[in-house]
Kinemage of the C-alpha trace (Angstrom):
@kinemage 1
@onewidth
@group {chain A} dominant
@subgroup {mainchain}
@vectorlist {calphas} color= white
{ca met a 1} P -8.405 11.773 -37.964
{ca asn a 2} L -8.245 8.232 -39.197
{ca thr a 3} L -5.216 7.686 -36.821
{ca ala a 4} L -7.185 9.023 -33.764
{ca leu a 5} L -10.153 6.669 -34.755
{ca ile a 6} L -7.748 3.660 -35.052
{ca leu a 7} L -6.151 4.342 -31.845
{ca phe a 8} L -9.606 4.797 -29.841
{ca asn a 9} L -10.793 1.640 -31.467
{ca ala a 10} L -7.833 -0.417 -30.812
{ca leu a 11} L -7.731 0.568 -27.223
{ca ser a 12} L -11.460 0.099 -26.779
{ca phe a 13} L -11.045 -3.460 -28.029
{ca ile a 14} L -7.959 -4.342 -26.127
{ca gly a 15} L -9.595 -3.141 -22.802
{ca tyr a 16} L -12.969 -4.775 -23.769
{ca gly a 17} L -10.939 -8.057 -24.520
{ca thr a 18} L -8.670 -7.916 -21.507
{ca ala a 19} L -11.919 -7.376 -19.362
{ca cys a 20} L -13.431 -10.628 -20.753
{ca phe a 21} L -10.592 -12.478 -18.984
{ca leu a 22} L -10.481 -10.412 -15.670
{ca ser a 23} L -13.873 -9.104 -14.974
{ca ser a 24} L -16.681 -10.805 -12.975
{ca arg a 25} L -19.032 -8.322 -14.266
{ca met a 26} L -18.161 -9.374 -17.937
{ca lys a 27} L -18.497 -12.861 -16.922
{ca arg a 28} L -22.007 -12.056 -15.998
{ca glu a 29} L -22.729 -10.220 -19.027
{ca phe a 30} L -21.687 -13.157 -21.306
{ca glu a 31} L -24.114 -15.279 -19.317
{ca arg a 32} L -26.924 -12.845 -19.911
{ca tyr a 33} L -25.942 -12.819 -23.689
{ca arg a 34} L -26.233 -16.592 -23.381
{ca leu a 35} L -22.552 -16.902 -24.713
{ca gly a 36} L -20.801 -17.958 -21.495
{ca pro a 37} L -18.541 -20.574 -23.168
{ca gln a 38} L -17.480 -18.289 -26.029
{ca arg a 39} L -16.372 -15.312 -23.424
{ca leu a 40} L -12.691 -16.226 -23.600
{ca trp a 41} L -12.537 -16.640 -27.255
{ca val a 42} L -14.354 -13.306 -27.770
{ca gly a 43} L -11.925 -11.703 -25.501
{ca leu a 44} L -8.857 -13.253 -27.227
{ca leu a 45} L -10.251 -12.285 -30.803
{ca gln a 46} L -11.022 -8.725 -29.616
{ca cys a 47} L -7.418 -8.367 -28.228
{ca ala a 48} L -5.888 -9.850 -31.243
{ca ala a 49} L -8.050 -7.570 -33.410
{ca gly a 50} L -7.259 -4.593 -31.426
{ca met a 51} L -3.468 -5.244 -31.878
{ca gly a 52} L -4.047 -5.726 -35.505
{ca leu a 53} L -5.559 -2.378 -35.735
{ca leu a 54} L -2.258 -0.981 -34.346
{ca val a 55} L -0.377 -2.974 -36.718
{ca gly a 56} L -2.451 -1.420 -39.369
{ca thr a 57} L -0.803 1.803 -39.146
{ca glu a 58} L 2.527 0.365 -40.489
{ca ala a 59} L 0.889 -2.604 -42.481
{ca pro a 60} L -2.472 -1.235 -43.699
{ca trp a 61} L -3.922 -4.475 -45.047
{ca val a 62} L -3.405 -5.885 -41.542
{ca gly a 63} L -5.552 -3.086 -40.130
{ca gln a 64} L -8.266 -3.561 -42.559
{ca val a 65} L -8.548 -7.233 -42.079
{ca ala a 66} L -8.765 -6.555 -38.113
{ca ala a 67} L -11.188 -3.909 -38.981
{ca gly a 68} L -13.282 -6.127 -41.007
{ca gly a 69} L -13.284 -8.947 -38.500
{ca leu a 70} L -14.457 -6.553 -35.568
{ca ala a 71} L -17.175 -5.072 -37.997
{ca leu a 72} L -18.415 -8.817 -38.469
{ca met a 73} L -18.232 -9.232 -34.621
{ca met a 74} L -20.142 -6.267 -33.936
{ca leu a 75} L -22.847 -7.067 -36.385
{ca leu a 76} L -23.082 -10.256 -34.441
{ca ala a 77} L -23.283 -8.389 -31.244
{ca val a 78} L -26.179 -6.258 -32.653
{ca gly a 79} L -27.841 -9.386 -33.433
{ca val a 80} L -27.202 -10.788 -29.917
{ca arg a 81} L -28.695 -7.534 -28.289
{ca ile a 82} L -31.787 -7.794 -30.475
{ca arg a 83} L -32.215 -11.679 -29.546
{ca ile a 84} L -31.956 -10.916 -25.978
{ca arg a 85} L -34.326 -7.942 -26.277
{ca asp a 86} L -31.867 -5.337 -25.098
{ca ser a 87} L -33.063 -1.692 -25.316
{ca ala a 88} L -31.954 0.458 -28.137
{ca leu a 89} L -29.834 2.412 -25.657
{ca gln a 90} L -28.034 -0.895 -24.800
{ca thr a 91} L -27.376 -1.766 -28.420
{ca ile a 92} L -26.015 1.568 -29.421
{ca pro a 93} L -22.287 0.599 -28.385
{ca ala a 94} L -22.224 -2.317 -30.523
{ca leu a 95} L -23.905 -0.348 -33.544
{ca phe a 96} L -21.438 2.537 -33.055
{ca tyr a 97} L -18.377 0.013 -33.191
{ca leu a 98} L -20.071 -1.712 -36.183
{ca val a 99} L -20.094 1.615 -37.987
{ca leu a 100} L -16.581 2.720 -36.892
{ca asn a 101} L -15.164 -0.642 -38.000
{ca ala a 102} L -17.086 -0.731 -41.396
{ca tyr a 103} L -15.623 2.704 -42.049
{ca leu a 104} L -12.005 1.663 -41.188
{ca leu a 105} L -12.399 -1.383 -43.355
{ca leu a 106} L -13.698 0.590 -46.232
{ca ala a 107} L -11.575 3.946 -45.826
{ca gly a 108} L -8.463 1.987 -45.436
{ca phe a 109} L -5.387 2.813 -43.161
{ca glu a 110} L -3.354 4.851 -45.578
{ca asn a 111} L -2.349 8.328 -44.348
């Protein structure tokens, strides 16, 4: 089950990170978050962490570092959503990924 969660999580963040570079919708979202200048850095970090999750299947400590970094990023994302007064429904994805990455950090990457 952890392997499926890791793959889902990794592909989610690689996809989201890539969208930060390519999507005009994502550019508008980062402006709405008041984080326009950070969009490319966030995208780069998310792609790198997604790859780190995949590497974690062979080198567990790398996966745990990546999951910890993503958990922290999602904690900040929840804070941003609260700061800009997004609805609970808009905040749920960041909260979901916060919980998922905290779980992977604590549960580890051992099979």
